[in-house]
C-alpha positions in Angstrom: -39.9 14.0 11.5 -40.7 12.4 7.7 -38.4 15.8 7.0 -35.6 14.7 9.4 -36.0 10.9 7.4 -35.4 12.5 4.4 -32.7 14.2 5.3 -31.2 11.0 6.3 -31.5 9.1 4.0 -29.7 11.8 1.4 -26.8 12.1 3.7 -26.8 8.2 3.6 -27.0 8.1 -0.3 -24.4 10.9 -0.3 -22.1 8.7 2.2 -22.5 5.5 0.1 -21.6 6.9 -3.1 -18.2 8.7 -1.8 -17.4 5.6 -0.6 -18.4 3.7 -3.8 -16.0 6.3 -5.5 -12.9 5.9 -3.4 -13.5 2.4 -3.5 -13.4 2.7 -7.0 -10.6 4.5 -7.2 -8.7 2.6 -5.0 -9.6 -0.7 -7.0 -8.7 1.6 -10.3 -5.2 2.2 -9.0 -4.7 -1.3 -7.9 -5.9 -4.7 -9.0 -8.3 -3.2 -11.8 -4.7 -2.0 -13.6 -3.7 -3.2 -17.1 -1.0 -1.9 -18.4 -1.7 -1.5 -22.6 -0.3 -4.4 -24.5 2.9 -3.5 -26.2 3.2 -2.6 -29.9 5.7 -0.5 -31.8 8.5 1.4 -30.1 7.7 1.2 -26.1 8.2 4.4 -24.2 10.6 5.2 -21.8 9.1 5.0 -18.4 6.0 3.8 -19.2 4.5 0.0 -18.4 3.8 -2.5 -21.2 2.5 -6.0 -21.1 4.1 -8.3 -23.8 1.6 -11.3 -24.1 3.9 -14.5 -26.2 2.0 -16.8 -28.3 1.3 -20.1 -26.2 1.5 -18.5 -23.1 -1.0 -19.1 -20.3 -1.8 -18.8 -16.6 -2.1 -22.3 -14.9 -5.9 -22.4 -15.2 -5.4 -21.5 -19.4 -6.1 -18.0 -19.0 -4.0 -15.4 -20.7 -0.5 -14.7 -19.2 1.9 -12.0 -19.5 5.1 -10.6 -18.7 5.8 -6.5 -18.2 8.4 -4.1 -19.3 8.9 -0.8 -18.5 12.5 0.5 -20.2 14.8 2.6 -17.9 17.2 5.6 -19.0 20.5 3.6 -17.7 21.9 0.3 -19.5 21.1 -1.6 -16.3 18.2 -4.2 -16.5 16.3 -6.0 -13.6 14.5 -9.3 -14.1 11.8 -9.2 -11.4 9.4 -12.0 -10.4 6.5 -12.4 -8.7 5.1 -14.5 -6.0 1.6 -15.9 -5.2 2.0 -19.4 -3.5 2.9 -23.1 -4.5 1.7 -26.5 -5.5 4.2 -29.5 -3.9 2.0 -32.3 -5.7 -1.3 -33.4 -6.8 -3.7 -32.6 -3.8 -2.6 -28.8 -3.9 -2.6 -28.7 -7.8 -6.3 -30.0 -7.5 -7.5 -27.1 -5.2 -5.4 -24.6 -6.9 -6.2 -21.0 -5.8 -6.4 -22.2 -2.1 -2.6 -22.4 -2.7 -1.0 -20.4 -5.3 -1.9 -17.6 -7.8 -4.0 -19.2 -10.7 -3.9 -16.5 -13.3 -1.8 -13.2 -14.3 -4.8 -11.0 -14.5 -4.8 -8.9 -11.7 -1.1 -8.7 -10.8 -0.3 -5.5 -13.0 -0.5 -3.0 -10.2 2.2 -4.8 -8.2 4.6 -3.4 -10.5 4.1 0.5 -9.7 5.1 -0.1 -6.3 8.0 -1.4 -4.1 11.5 -1.8 -6.0 10.3 -1.3 -9.5 8.1 1.9 -8.7 9.1 5.5 -9.9 9.2 6.4 -6.2 12.0 9.2 -5.9 13.7 7.4 -2.9 14.4 4.1 -5.4 17.5 4.0 -6.0 16.4 1.7 -9.2 13.5 3.8 -10.3 15.5 4.6 -13.8 16.7 1.1 -14.5 14.8 -1.3 -17.2 12.5 -4.0 -15.4 11.3 -7.3 -16.5 8.4 -8.4 -14.7 7.3 -11.9 -14.5 3.6 -11.6 -12.6 3.3 -15.5 -11.3 0.2 -17.4 -12.0 1.3 -21.4 -12.4 2.2 -23.0 -9.2 5.6 -23.7 -9.7 7.8 -21.0 -8.9 8.2 -20.1 -12.8 10.1 -23.1 -13.1 8.0 -26.0 -14.7 7.2 -27.1 -18.3 4.7 -29.9 -17.4 0.7 -30.3 -17.3 -1.2 -32.1 -14.1 -4.3 -33.6 -15.4 -6.7 -35.1 -13.0 -10.0 -36.5 -13.0 -13.2 -34.3 -11.5 -16.0 -36.7 -11.4 -16.4 -37.7 -14.9 -14.5 -34.6 -16.5 -11.0 -34.7 -17.1 -9.4 -31.2 -15.9 -6.0 -30.0 -16.3 -3.7 -27.4 -14.7 -0.9 -26.3 -16.4 2.5 -25.7 -14.1 4.4 -23.8 -17.1 6.2 -21.1 -15.5 9.4 -21.7 -17.4 8.0 -21.5 -20.7 6.0 -18.0 -20.4 9.3 -17.5 -18.6 11.5 -18.6 -21.7 9.4 -17.0 -24.3 8.4 -13.5 -22.3 12.2 -13.1 -22.0 12.9 -14.1 -25.7 10.5 -11.2 -26.5 11.4 -8.4 -24.1 15.1 -9.0 -25.1 14.6 -7.7 -28.1 14.4 -4.1 -26.2 16.4 -4.3 -24.0 20.0 -4.1 -25.9 23.2 -5.4 -23.8 22.7 -4.1 -20.4 26.1 -3.5 -18.6 24.3 -4.2 -15.2 22.0 -6.5 -14.2 20.0 -7.3 -11.0 18.0 -10.8 -10.7 15.7 -10.6 -7.7 11.9 -11.5 -6.8 9.6 -11.7 -3.4 7.9 -15.1 -2.1 7.5 -17.6 -4.8 9.5 -15.2 -6.8 12.2 -15.5 -4.5 12.4 -19.3 -4.8 12.2 -18.4 -8.4 15.0 -15.9 -8.2 17.3 -18.7 -6.8 16.3 -21.5 -9.4 16.3 -19.3 -12.5 19.6 -16.8 -11.5 21.6 -18.6 -13.5 19.2 -19.1 -16.6 18.8 -15.3 -16.6 22.7 -14.6 -16.5 23.0 -16.4 -19.6 20.7 -14.5 -21.2 22.3 -11.1 -20.7 26.3 -12.2 -21.2 26.9 -8.4 -21.7 26.6 -7.7 -17.9 29.8 -7.8 -16.2 27.7 -6.1 -13.2 25.4 -8.9 -11.9 23.4 -9.2 -8.6 20.6 -11.8 -7.1 18.6 -11.7 -4.3 16.1 -13.8 -3.0 13.6 -11.8 -1.1 11.3 -14.3 1.6 11.9 -17.3 0.4 12.4 -20.5 3.2 10.6 -23.9 2.9 11.6 -27.2 4.0 10.5 -30.1 2.0 11.8 -33.2 1.6 10.7 -33.7 -1.9 11.6 -30.8 -4.0 13.7 -32.9 -6.1 10.4 -34.9 -7.0 7.9 -32.2 -7.4 10.3 -30.8 -9.5 10.7 -33.7 -11.6 7.7 -35.2 -11.7 4.7 -32.3 -10.9 6.5 -28.9 -12.0 8.5 -30.9 -14.8 11.4 -28.3 -14.6 14.4 -28.6 -16.6 16.8 -31.2 -15.6 19.5 -28.3 -15.1 17.7 -27.0 -12.4 15.8 -30.1 -11.0 19.3 -31.8 -10.9 20.7 -28.8 -8.1 17.6 -29.7 -5.7 19.3 -32.3 -3.7 18.3 -31.7 0.2 15.0 -30.0 1.6 16.3 -26.6 0.8 15.4 -25.6 -2.5 16.9 -22.1 -2.3 20.0 -22.9 -0.1 20.7 -26.1 -2.8 20.0 -23.8 -5.6 21.9 -20.4 -4.5 24.9 -22.5 -3.3 25.1 -23.8 -6.8 25.2 -20.8 -8.4 27.9 -19.6 -6.5 30.0 -22.7 -7.2 29.3 -22.2 -10.8 29.8 -18.4 -10.6 32.0 -17.8 -7.9 32.3 -14.1 -7.1 31.5 -13.1 -9.7 27.7 -13.0 -9.0 26.8 -10.8 -5.8 24.4 -12.9 -3.9 21.7 -11.6 -1.2 19.0 -13.1 0.7 16.5 -11.5 3.0 13.9 -12.6 4.7 11.5 -11.1 8.0 12.3 -13.4 11.2 9.4 -14.5 11.4 7.2 -14.5 8.5 3.5 -15.3 8.8 2.9 -16.5 5.4 6.1 -18.8 4.9 4.8 -20.2 8.0 1.7 -21.2 7.3 3.4 -23.3 4.5 5.4 -24.7 6.0 2.8 -25.6 8.9 1.0 -27.3 5.7 4.1 -29.5 4.4 4.4 -30.6 8.5 1.1 -31.7 9.5 -1.7 -30.3 6.0 -2.9 -27.7 8.2 -2.1 -23.8 7.2 -2.1 -23.1 11.0 0.3 -20.7 12.8 0.5 -19.6 16.0 4.4 -18.4 18.4 5.2 -22.1 18.5 5.2 -22.0 14.5 7.1 -18.7 14.4 9.8 -20.2 17.0 10.7 -23.0 14.7 10.7 -20.6 11.4 12.9 -18.6 13.4 15.3 -21.8 14.4 15.2 -22.7 10.9 16.0 -19.7 9.2 18.7 -19.0 11.6 20.2 -22.4 10.5 19.6 -21.8 6.9 21.5 -18.1 7.2 24.5 -20.1 8.7 24.7 -22.7 6.0 24.3 -19.7 3.4 27.3 -17.7 5.0 29.3 -21.1 5.2 28.8 -22.4 1.4 29.0 -18.3 0.0 31.2 -17.1 2.4 30.6 -13.2 0.4 26.9 -13.2 1.1 24.5 -10.6 2.0 21.9 -10.7 4.7 19.4 -8.9 5.6 17.1 -10.1 8.4 14.7 -7.8 9.5 11.0 -7.3 11.8 8.3 -5.7 10.3 5.0 -5.6 11.1 4.8 -8.2 14.2 1.6 -9.6 15.9 1.6 -8.5 19.6 0.6 -12.1 20.5 2.6 -14.6 18.5 5.8 -12.2 17.2 4.8 -13.5 13.7 6.2 -10.5 11.2 5.3 -9.4 7.8 6.1 -12.0 4.4 8.2 -10.1 1.7 9.6 -6.3 1.1 10.8 -5.6 -2.2 6.9 -4.8 -3.3 6.1 -2.7 -0.2 8.1 -1.3 2.0 11.4 -1.7 0.3 12.3 1.9 1.4 11.5 1.4 4.8 15.1 1.6 7.3 14.3 -1.4 8.9 17.4 -2.4 10.5 20.5 0.0 11.3 19.0 2.9 9.5 19.6 1.3 6.4 16.9 0.2 4.2 16.6 -3.1 2.0 16.3 -1.0 -1.5 20.1 0.9 -0.1 21.4 -2.8 0.8 20.2 -3.8 -2.4 21.7 -0.8 -4.2 24.7 -0.9 -2.0 25.3 -4.2 -3.1 25.0 -3.7 -6.7 27.9 -1.0 -6.2 30.3 -3.7 -4.7 29.4 -3.2 -1.3 28.2 -6.2 0.7 26.7 -6.4 4.2 24.2 -7.9 6.5 22.0 -6.5 8.8 19.9 -7.4 11.6 21.5 -10.8 12.2 20.6 -10.5 15.9 17.1 -11.1 15.3 17.7 -14.7 14.5 18.9 -15.6 18.3 16.2 -13.3 19.8 14.1 -15.0 21.8 
């Protein structure tokens, strides 16, 4: 018996060791990935950090952007997501509502639309990546201060300052591209709508411009006040926000200014589980989701798409169904950072759909999902 127990103990230790090694390998390929700081000339196809002086995450920790040079004269500016702060309550609770540090986001750049996957039509493009740690859809210049007991604390909603400093530093290595894609997921999708016009101004040589918003719909009556008072976004950004739909306002303004010289795309899963949570918090103060919240989101999304199509006649829309919960029918949040190569609707992947638009073929897919019961 003693010998058997000894053998079991040895096996247990071995199994634990193997599991530990597997976990360590996974961690080092994901959240523990840290790309090197750029020093000197970057090599094509390698990821680098650029940490401009004065930039910081909302919790005052370091912030950085990411750069990968490609072989084609094409640039993608890619905004990461990670929640949002809409008022003092959410700012004071920080990471309950949004990413407060950029320190564990590097691995996201290795997947999805910025990956070197052979299926990726953008694998040879230059990527400028904006990790998200400011709670302001990358658009703020403000500092929110509050008292925690007798201690004053600060939350830095300075996403626009981080973005601007990074873009200025990164442009040195990029040159003058002929093609530009501005995209982002979740909070980065909201940022794409808010900042696309600003990004386009920074690349005047790009005559072929596409803007794609991934998974960004939240209805909130006070977007203008949040952008003005809490985030302190530049006035040119906050002035566009006139309704409860920040993305609709911003993309409509972009089209009114740029016309068909900018191709505009919007994608979303039709019962997005995560967006529902934030929407329910806005509606009733609790991040609860169920079938009824999914029904409401689906209806809101159908109305938004209708308005987008009315305001931007040539817009491309891709509505998709993936990872649906068996009880609620609610679906996965975001796609361009993960399974962007999966053919989800009508035999077309989101990556192919975006690439088609870049090459002048703007189509819409999955619209029937908006009216499924």
